[in-house]
matplotlib code that plots the C-alpha trace (Angstrom):
import matplotlib.pyplot as plt

x = [-84.6, -84.4, -82.3, -84.1, -83.7, -86.3, -87.6, -89.8, -91.9, -93.0, -90.0, -90.2, -93.4, -93.6, -94.2, -91.9, -89.0, -89.4, -89.5, -86.3, -84.5, -85.9, -84.8, -81.3, -81.0, -81.9, -79.0, -81.3, -80.6, -83.3, -83.5, -86.4, -87.8, -90.1, -91.8, -88.8, -86.6, -89.0, -92.3, -94.7, -97.0, -94.3, -93.9, -90.5, -89.3, -91.0, -88.7, -85.8, -86.9, -86.6, -83.0, -83.7, -86.3, -85.5, -86.7, -85.1, -86.9, -89.8, -91.5, -93.4, -95.9, -96.8, -96.9, -100.1, -101.2, -102.7, -104.0, -107.5, -108.8, -108.2, -108.2, -110.3, -111.2, -108.0, -106.0, -108.0, -107.0, -103.4, -103.3, -104.7, -102.2, -99.3, -100.4, -100.8, -97.2, -96.0, -97.7, -95.9, -92.6, -93.7, -94.4, -90.7, -89.2, -91.1, -90.4, -90.3, -93.3, -95.4, -96.8, -99.5, -100.3, -104.1, -106.1, -108.9, -110.6, -111.8, -114.3, -115.9, -115.0, -118.7, -119.6, -120.0, -117.8, -117.6, -115.9, -114.0, -112.6, -111.1, -114.6, -116.3, -117.8, -115.9, -117.8, -115.3, -116.8, -113.9, -111.8, -108.9, -110.7, -112.2, -108.8, -107.2, -109.9, -109.7, -105.9, -106.1, -108.5, -106.5, -103.3, -104.9, -106.2, -102.8, -100.8, -103.0, -102.6, -98.9, -98.3, -96.8, -97.3, -99.1, -99.7, -102.4, -102.4, -105.1, -103.9, -105.5, -103.8, -100.1, -98.3, -95.0, -91.9, -91.7, -95.4, -97.2, -98.5, -101.5, -102.8, -105.8, -105.1, -102.2, -99.6, -101.7, -102.9, -99.3, -98.2, -101.0, -100.2, -96.5, -97.3, -99.9, -102.5, -106.2, -107.4, -110.8, -112.7, -115.6, -118.7, -118.1, -115.0, -116.2, -116.0, -113.4, -110.5, -107.6, -104.1, -100.9, -97.4, -94.9, -92.5, -95.3, -96.1, -92.4, -92.1, -95.3, -94.5, -91.3, -93.2, -95.6, -92.7, -90.9, -94.1, -94.3, -97.8, -99.8, -103.3, -105.2, -104.8, -105.7, -102.7, -104.1, -103.7, -107.3, -107.4, -109.5, -109.5, -111.6, -110.3, -111.4, -109.4, -106.3, -106.8, -107.2, -104.1, -102.0, -103.3, -102.5, -99.0, -98.0, -100.1, -100.9, -104.2, -104.8, -106.7, -109.5, -112.9, -115.8, -117.5, -120.6, -119.6, -120.1, -119.9, -121.7, -120.4, -119.0, -116.7, -113.8, -112.9, -110.7, -110.4, -106.9, -107.9, -106.8, -103.5, -102.8, -103.5, -100.8, -98.1, -99.0, -98.9, -97.7, -97.7, -98.8, -97.7, -100.6, -101.7, -100.8, -97.3, -97.1, -98.1, -95.4, -92.8, -94.1, -94.0, -90.7, -88.5, -86.7, -86.8]
y = [20.4, 21.8, 24.9, 28.1, 31.8, 33.2, 36.8, 37.8, 40.9, 42.0, 40.6, 43.2, 41.7, 38.8, 36.1, 37.4, 37.9, 34.4, 32.9, 34.6, 33.4, 29.8, 29.7, 30.9, 28.2, 25.7, 27.1, 28.7, 32.0, 34.4, 38.1, 40.3, 43.8, 45.9, 49.1, 51.2, 49.5, 49.0, 50.8, 48.9, 51.9, 53.4, 51.7, 53.3, 51.7, 48.4, 48.1, 47.6, 44.0, 43.0, 42.1, 39.6, 37.6, 34.8, 31.3, 30.0, 32.5, 31.7, 34.9, 35.0, 37.9, 39.1, 42.8, 44.3, 47.7, 47.9, 45.1, 43.7, 45.9, 49.4, 49.2, 51.5, 52.1, 54.0, 50.9, 48.7, 51.0, 50.9, 47.1, 46.9, 49.5, 47.6, 44.4, 46.1, 47.5, 44.0, 42.5, 45.0, 43.7, 40.1, 40.9, 41.7, 38.9, 35.6, 33.7, 29.9, 30.2, 32.7, 32.1, 34.5, 34.8, 35.2, 35.0, 33.1, 36.5, 36.0, 33.5, 36.2, 37.8, 37.7, 34.5, 31.3, 28.6, 25.3, 23.4, 25.8, 24.1, 25.5, 25.2, 27.3, 30.4, 33.6, 36.2, 38.9, 41.7, 44.1, 46.2, 44.0, 40.8, 42.2, 43.4, 40.0, 38.2, 40.7, 40.5, 36.7, 36.5, 39.1, 37.2, 33.9, 35.6, 37.2, 34.0, 31.9, 34.5, 34.6, 30.9, 31.5, 28.6, 29.9, 28.7, 30.6, 29.9, 30.9, 31.1, 31.7, 33.8, 32.9, 33.3, 32.7, 34.6, 38.0, 38.3, 41.6, 41.5, 43.5, 40.5, 39.1, 35.5, 33.5, 36.3, 39.1, 36.8, 35.8, 39.5, 40.5, 37.6, 38.5, 42.2, 41.2, 43.2, 42.5, 41.1, 42.0, 38.9, 39.6, 37.5, 34.1, 33.5, 30.2, 30.9, 28.7, 29.7, 28.0, 29.2, 28.3, 28.3, 30.1, 27.2, 25.0, 27.6, 27.7, 24.0, 23.5, 26.1, 24.2, 21.0, 22.5, 23.7, 20.4, 18.6, 21.0, 21.9, 24.7, 25.8, 27.0, 25.4, 26.2, 26.0, 25.3, 22.8, 21.7, 21.9, 24.9, 26.3, 28.9, 32.1, 30.8, 27.6, 29.6, 31.4, 28.0, 26.6, 29.6, 29.0, 25.2, 25.8, 28.5, 27.6, 31.3, 33.1, 35.0, 38.3, 39.0, 40.6, 39.8, 42.5, 42.3, 41.5, 44.0, 41.6, 38.3, 35.2, 33.0, 30.1, 30.1, 26.4, 25.4, 22.0, 20.8, 17.5, 18.8, 20.0, 16.5, 14.9, 17.1, 16.9, 13.7, 13.3, 16.2, 16.9, 20.4, 22.4, 22.1, 25.5, 24.4, 23.7, 26.9, 28.8, 27.1, 28.3, 31.9, 31.8, 30.2, 30.5, 33.7, 33.1]
z = [-49.7, -53.2, -53.7, -54.8, -54.4, -52.0, -52.2, -49.2, -49.7, -46.3, -44.3, -41.5, -40.1, -37.7, -40.3, -43.0, -40.5, -39.2, -42.6, -43.7, -40.6, -41.1, -44.8, -43.9, -41.2, -44.0, -46.1, -48.6, -50.2, -48.9, -49.2, -48.2, -48.4, -46.3, -47.3, -46.2, -48.7, -51.5, -51.4, -53.6, -53.8, -56.1, -59.5, -59.7, -56.4, -57.2, -60.2, -57.8, -57.2, -60.8, -60.6, -57.8, -59.8, -62.2, -63.1, -59.8, -57.6, -55.3, -54.2, -50.8, -51.0, -47.5, -48.2, -46.9, -45.7, -42.2, -40.0, -39.6, -36.8, -38.2, -42.0, -44.0, -47.7, -48.3, -47.1, -49.5, -52.4, -51.3, -51.2, -54.7, -56.0, -54.4, -56.0, -59.4, -59.2, -58.2, -61.3, -63.5, -62.3, -62.8, -66.4, -66.8, -64.7, -64.3, -61.0, -60.5, -58.2, -56.2, -52.7, -51.8, -48.1, -47.5, -44.4, -42.6, -42.4, -46.0, -44.7, -42.6, -39.3, -38.2, -39.9, -37.8, -39.4, -37.6, -40.5, -42.8, -45.8, -49.0, -50.6, -47.9, -49.5, -48.7, -46.7, -45.7, -43.5, -43.0, -45.4, -44.5, -45.3, -48.5, -49.6, -48.9, -50.9, -53.8, -54.0, -53.7, -56.7, -58.8, -58.2, -59.4, -62.6, -63.2, -62.6, -64.9, -67.7, -67.3, -66.5, -63.1, -60.6, -57.6, -54.0, -52.1, -48.4, -46.0, -42.4, -39.0, -36.2, -36.3, -32.9, -31.3, -30.0, -31.6, -32.3, -31.8, -28.1, -29.3, -31.2, -29.3, -28.6, -27.1, -27.5, -25.9, -23.1, -22.2, -22.4, -20.0, -17.7, -17.5, -16.8, -14.3, -16.2, -16.2, -19.5, -21.0, -22.0, -24.3, -23.5, -22.0, -24.1, -25.4, -29.1, -30.8, -32.9, -34.7, -33.8, -35.7, -34.2, -36.3, -36.6, -38.0, -40.7, -41.7, -42.0, -43.9, -46.4, -47.2, -47.4, -50.0, -52.0, -51.9, -53.0, -56.0, -55.0, -56.7, -55.7, -52.7, -49.2, -45.6, -43.3, -39.9, -37.0, -37.1, -33.3, -32.2, -28.7, -26.9, -25.2, -21.8, -22.5, -23.2, -19.8, -18.1, -19.8, -18.5, -15.0, -15.3, -16.6, -14.1, -11.1, -10.9, -11.2, -14.4, -13.9, -16.3, -16.4, -18.6, -20.7, -22.8, -26.3, -29.1, -32.0, -32.7, -31.0, -33.8, -34.2, -36.7, -36.9, -39.8, -41.4, -42.5, -44.3, -47.7, -46.3, -44.8, -48.2, -49.7, -47.0, -45.2, -41.4, -39.4, -35.7, -35.0, -31.9, -29.3, -28.0, -24.5, -25.6, -27.5, -24.4, -22.4, -24.9, -24.8, -21.0, -20.4, -23.4, -24.3, -28.1]

ax = plt.figure().add_subplot(projection="3d")
ax.plot(x, y, z, "-o")
ax.set_aspect("equal")
plt.show()
């Protein structure tokens, strides 16, 4: 593995925290900041990061205001402002490479996608998704203008130990199962989603860096599962009934199935964690 200095912006979140731990385990120099240490909404505070950026620095930009479910227009504006202040620092200190963390949501939360590739037309329908796509595009324009190599990654729901139990999917389902709580399943639960285990994300990011890749890529397993399948996996693994009740859905029933053909062309063969195996880890492993 090549030696770089890694700067993680947004290292207090689930993904950023895991990436920093992973990099240090690989004997890489990795530092990170959350909003309490460097508030990107303040240009004055943003300047603190300048001394950590040089031609050997790879920046992982995960900083984002609010999550998908409760973002509003004010959050959109804050995300644009944070990015603008970040750009002002990059004008002063040019890194080796920038990795911008985008999201599957830019393809559309309410849009049925059975084969989402990097060429699928974006159709974000939430303030979160719109902000992600706007920041993604602005970052590309800026990096071209300032000749900064850029990797933009679009990821589905990432899960694993330490994930927020409020995230609907494997983590929340396991949390409800362990607490013997009744899960609400919207509709028949047969819509399909792609889930990515945190260790797979960490490894693939390193592979992209070592391949000296620049550009846009979906990081996904390519193996979608439905909510009802997750419930059945938990029953199969534990031999215990999982309590849930079905409610009439309030949003359209859509699939979000991602295609990882382009990713495999870049990094070669890679064996992703199956959701069933990821569930076993969440159920039985402490970390």
